[in-house]
C-alpha positions as CSV (number, residue, x, y, z in Angstrom):
1,M,96.4,220.4,202.8
2,E,93.1,218.9,203.9
3,D,91.3,220.1,200.7
4,S,94.1,218.6,198.6
5,T,94.0,215.3,200.4
6,K,90.2,215.1,199.9
7,A,90.5,215.9,196.2
8,I,93.1,213.1,195.8
9,A,90.9,210.6,197.7
10,N,87.9,211.5,195.5
11,H,90.0,211.0,192.4
12,Y,91.1,207.5,193.4
13,D,87.6,206.6,194.8
14,N,86.4,207.0,191.3
15,S,88.9,204.6,189.8
16,A,88.7,201.9,192.5
17,D,86.5,199.5,190.4
18,S,88.9,199.5,187.4
19,Y,92.3,200.1,188.9
20,H,93.3,196.5,188.8
21,L,93.4,196.6,185.0
22,Q,96.7,198.6,185.2
23,Y,98.4,195.4,186.4
24,E,97.2,193.1,183.6
25,G,100.0,191.7,181.4
26,G,98.0,189.1,179.5
27,S,97.8,191.2,176.3
28,L,100.8,193.5,176.4
29,S,100.7,194.3,172.7
30,D,97.0,195.2,172.7
31,I,97.0,198.9,171.8
32,S,93.3,199.2,172.6
33,K,94.3,199.0,176.3
34,P,96.4,201.4,178.2
35,Y,100.1,200.7,178.4
36,P,100.6,198.2,181.3
37,S,103.3,200.1,183.1
38,N,102.2,198.8,186.5
39,Y,102.8,195.2,185.3
40,F,106.5,196.0,184.8
41,R,106.7,197.9,188.1
42,M,105.3,194.7,189.7
43,H,108.2,192.8,188.2
44,L,110.7,195.1,189.9
45,L,108.9,194.8,193.2
46,I,108.6,191.1,193.3
47,N,112.2,190.6,192.3
48,S,113.5,193.0,194.9
49,F,111.4,191.7,197.8
50,I,112.1,188.0,197.1
51,K,115.8,188.7,196.6
52,H,116.1,190.3,200.0
53,E,113.9,187.6,201.7
54,L,111.4,190.1,203.1
55,R,108.6,188.5,205.0
56,K,106.6,191.2,206.8
57,V,105.5,193.9,204.4
58,I,103.3,197.1,204.5
59,E,102.0,199.1,201.6
60,V,101.3,202.8,201.8
61,G,98.5,203.5,199.2
62,V,97.2,199.9,198.8
63,G,94.9,200.8,195.9
64,E,92.6,197.8,195.2
65,G,95.1,195.4,196.7
66,T,96.8,193.7,193.7
67,P,100.5,194.3,194.8
68,L,99.9,193.0,198.3
69,I,97.9,190.0,197.1
70,T,100.7,189.1,194.7
71,L,103.3,189.4,197.6
72,A,101.0,187.3,199.8
73,K,101.0,184.6,197.2
74,A,104.8,184.6,197.3
75,G,104.6,183.8,201.1
76,M,104.8,187.3,202.6
77,D,102.8,188.6,205.6
78,V,101.1,191.7,204.2
79,S,99.3,194.8,205.5
80,G,98.5,198.3,204.2
81,F,96.4,201.4,204.2
82,D,95.1,204.0,201.8
83,V,93.6,207.5,201.9
84,S,90.8,206.5,199.5
85,K,87.9,204.8,201.3
86,K,86.7,203.2,198.1
87,M,90.2,201.7,197.5
88,V,90.2,200.4,201.1
89,E,86.8,198.8,200.4
90,A,88.0,197.3,197.2
91,A,91.2,196.0,198.7
92,K,89.3,194.4,201.6
93,S,87.0,192.7,199.2
94,N,89.8,191.4,197.1
95,F,91.7,190.2,200.2
96,K,88.6,188.2,201.2
97,K,88.3,186.7,197.7
98,N,91.9,185.5,198.0
99,S,91.5,184.0,201.5
100,L,93.4,186.8,203.1
101,Q,92.4,188.8,206.2
102,P,90.5,192.0,205.3
103,S,91.4,193.4,208.7
104,R,95.0,193.8,207.5
105,I,93.8,196.7,205.3
106,S,92.7,200.1,206.9
107,W,92.2,203.7,206.0
108,G,95.1,206.0,206.7
109,D,97.1,209.0,205.5
110,I,100.9,208.8,205.4
111,Q,101.0,212.5,206.1
112,D,99.3,211.9,209.5
113,P,101.0,209.2,211.6
114,M,98.0,209.2,214.0
115,T,95.8,207.6,211.3
116,Y,98.0,204.5,210.9
117,N,100.0,204.1,214.1
118,Q,97.8,201.1,215.1
119,M,99.5,199.1,212.3
120,L,102.8,199.3,214.2
121,S,101.3,197.5,217.3
122,E,103.1,194.3,216.3
123,G,106.4,195.9,215.5
124,K,108.2,197.3,212.5
125,Y,108.2,195.8,209.0
126,D,110.8,194.2,206.9
127,G,109.7,196.1,203.8
128,L,107.5,198.9,202.7
129,L,106.2,199.8,199.3
130,A,104.5,203.1,198.2
131,M,103.3,203.3,194.6
132,G,101.6,206.5,193.3
133,V,102.0,208.2,196.7
134,M,104.9,210.7,196.4
135,P,103.4,212.8,193.6
136,H,100.6,213.8,195.9
137,V,102.3,214.6,199.2
138,H,103.1,218.1,200.4
139,N,106.4,217.5,202.3
140,D,108.6,214.8,200.8
141,E,111.1,214.7,203.7
142,F,108.4,214.4,206.3
143,V,106.6,211.6,204.4
144,L,109.8,209.6,203.7
145,S,110.8,209.9,207.3
146,N,107.4,208.5,208.3
147,M,107.9,205.6,205.9
148,R,111.4,205.0,207.3
149,N,110.1,204.9,210.8
150,M,107.8,201.9,209.9
151,V,110.7,199.7,208.8
152,R,113.2,197.8,210.9
153,S,116.9,198.5,210.6
154,G,118.2,196.7,207.5
155,G,114.8,196.5,206.0
156,K,113.9,197.8,202.5
157,V,111.6,200.5,201.1
158,F,110.4,200.6,197.5
159,V,109.0,204.0,196.6
160,E,107.8,205.2,193.2
161,F,108.2,208.7,191.7
162,R,107.3,210.4,188.4
163,N,110.5,211.3,186.5
164,K,111.0,215.0,185.9
165,L,114.0,214.4,183.6
166,F,111.7,212.6,181.1
167,S,110.6,216.2,180.3
168,L,113.8,216.7,178.3
169,F,112.7,213.9,175.9
170,T,109.0,214.8,175.5
171,F,109.5,218.0,173.5
172,N,106.2,219.4,174.8
173,R,105.0,221.9,177.4
174,Y,106.8,219.9,180.2
175,T,110.1,220.4,178.4
176,K,109.7,224.2,178.5
177,E,108.6,224.1,182.2
178,F,111.7,222.1,183.2
179,I,114.1,224.2,181.2
180,I,112.7,227.5,182.5
181,E,111.8,226.6,186.1
182,D,114.6,224.1,186.9
183,L,117.6,224.4,184.6
184,L,117.4,228.2,184.3
185,S,116.1,229.0,187.8
186,N,119.0,231.4,188.5
187,V,119.0,233.1,185.1
188,S,117.5,236.6,184.7
189,E,113.9,237.0,183.9
190,E,114.8,238.9,180.7
191,L,116.8,236.0,179.3
192,K,114.2,233.4,180.5
193,E,111.6,235.3,178.4
194,V,113.9,235.0,175.3
195,V,114.3,231.3,175.9
196,S,110.7,230.8,176.6
197,N,109.5,232.5,173.4
198,D,112.0,230.4,171.4
199,L,110.9,227.1,173.0
200,E,107.3,227.8,172.3
201,K,108.0,227.9,168.6
202,R,109.8,224.6,168.6
203,L,107.8,222.4,171.1
204,E,104.4,220.7,171.0
205,M,103.1,223.2,173.6
206,D,99.5,221.9,173.4
207,M,100.7,218.4,174.5
208,P,99.9,216.6,176.6
209,K,96.3,217.7,177.1
210,P,95.8,218.6,180.8
211,R,93.7,216.0,182.6
212,L,91.5,218.4,184.5
213,K,88.3,216.4,184.9
214,V,87.4,212.6,185.0
215,K,83.9,211.5,184.2
216,S,82.3,210.1,187.3
217,N,81.4,206.4,187.5
218,K,78.2,207.3,189.2
219,K,75.0,208.6,187.6
220,N,74.0,212.2,188.3
221,V,77.3,212.9,190.0
222,A,79.5,215.8,188.8
223,D,82.8,215.0,187.1
224,I,85.7,214.2,189.4
225,I,88.9,216.3,189.6
226,G,91.5,215.0,187.1
227,Y,95.1,214.0,187.8
228,D,96.6,217.3,186.6
229,A,94.1,219.4,188.5
230,M,95.3,218.1,191.9
231,L,98.7,217.9,193.5
232,S,100.7,215.7,191.1
233,K,104.4,216.4,191.3
234,L,107.3,215.3,189.2
235,H,110.6,214.5,190.8
236,N,114.2,214.9,189.7
237,P,115.9,211.5,190.3
238,F,119.2,213.1,191.3
239,A,117.5,215.2,194.0
240,V,115.5,212.3,195.2
241,Q,118.6,210.1,195.6
242,D,120.3,212.9,197.6
243,L,117.2,213.2,199.8
244,F,117.2,209.5,200.7
245,Y,120.8,209.7,201.7
246,K,120.1,212.9,203.7
247,L,117.4,210.9,205.7
248,D,120.0,208.2,206.5
249,F,118.9,205.5,204.0
250,S,121.7,203.5,202.4
251,E,122.1,201.5,199.2
252,V,119.8,203.8,197.3
253,N,119.1,202.4,193.8
254,L,117.0,203.8,191.0
255,L,114.9,201.3,189.1
256,W,113.4,202.4,185.8
257,Y,110.1,201.5,184.1
258,H,107.6,202.7,181.6
259,Y,110.0,203.3,178.7
260,H,109.1,205.5,175.7
261,P,110.8,204.6,172.4
262,A,110.0,208.1,170.9
263,M,108.5,211.4,171.9
264,P,105.0,210.7,173.3
265,F,103.2,212.8,170.7
266,L,104.6,210.5,167.9
267,E,102.8,207.5,169.3
268,S,99.7,208.2,167.2
269,K,101.7,207.9,164.0
270,N,102.0,204.1,164.5
271,R,100.6,202.8,167.8
272,S,101.5,199.2,167.2
273,L,105.1,200.0,166.4
274,Y,105.4,202.4,169.3
275,R,103.9,199.8,171.7
276,N,106.2,197.0,170.5
277,E,109.3,199.1,170.8
278,A,108.3,200.3,174.2
279,L,107.9,196.7,175.4
280,K,111.4,195.8,174.1
281,L,112.9,198.6,176.2
282,E,111.5,197.5,179.5
283,H,114.3,196.4,181.8
284,E,116.8,198.0,179.4
285,S,120.2,197.3,180.8
286,S,122.3,200.5,180.1
287,G,121.7,201.9,183.6
288,W,121.3,205.4,182.3
289,K,118.8,205.6,179.4
290,G,115.9,205.3,181.9
291,L,116.9,208.8,183.2
292,F,115.4,210.2,180.0
293,L,113.2,207.5,178.4
294,C,111.2,206.5,181.5
295,S,108.3,208.5,182.8
296,A,108.6,206.9,186.2
297,F,111.2,205.3,188.5
298,V,111.3,203.5,191.8
299,V,113.8,204.1,194.6
300,E,114.9,200.9,196.4
301,A,116.7,201.8,199.6
302,T,117.8,200.2,202.9
303,V,116.8,201.6,206.3
């Protein structure tokens, strides 16, 4: 686990200087820039925390500090920690620039309570957020229990996951993996092979390209391990919801974001059309389409 945590920290160390760009919403339709999914996630977060009148908030995985700074501007008392030392440095710097106390940010690993227990010296929190954390942890139940223990009774947690059910819509190698490994887990190996061979003829098996390496931001430094080369799990939203209830959370709601208006490999056919239709779908109101059209979701739950 230690080697995995180090690889994850190195990956995020490398993106600390530019991570804030994922929250920019000033040019949503600009296809020269990555899709601003974190911008829509921020909407969900702000609406939830203000609605429930949360005042004292902690973030697990602070990144470069944008979410906490936004919450602080809304009048909340914020703190947080991250496993990436570069992200901690960036967050402290951004706190200082925004007249917030850098001391409210520290290094810590949610998989090791001893690294962040000092942040509970003033009592538990009204709310907790954890973005981009759960794909990288080894034991979901242990980590969610740790998060729960940091929040007062009646408080809220806001935890993000990558949506495994989205695989059914992508029509690529993830579709095959989900059908064979999850849906058909109890089927004979002989029949699995038949299904697997058939799916490989129908699906875009070379998509998406595995992100195994990321070019280092530093000169004369070897490439950094990519997102797909480290622990980066997908989660089934139904199983996640059951897990939250098992751990005695209540009012467990699934909030959807990062909608896709067509299979991802079709985006290159007309990027402007794809982007505009994706933007229209954000905050889609059906309550169920996100299960299949969204690549990510947030669990909002009560302690």
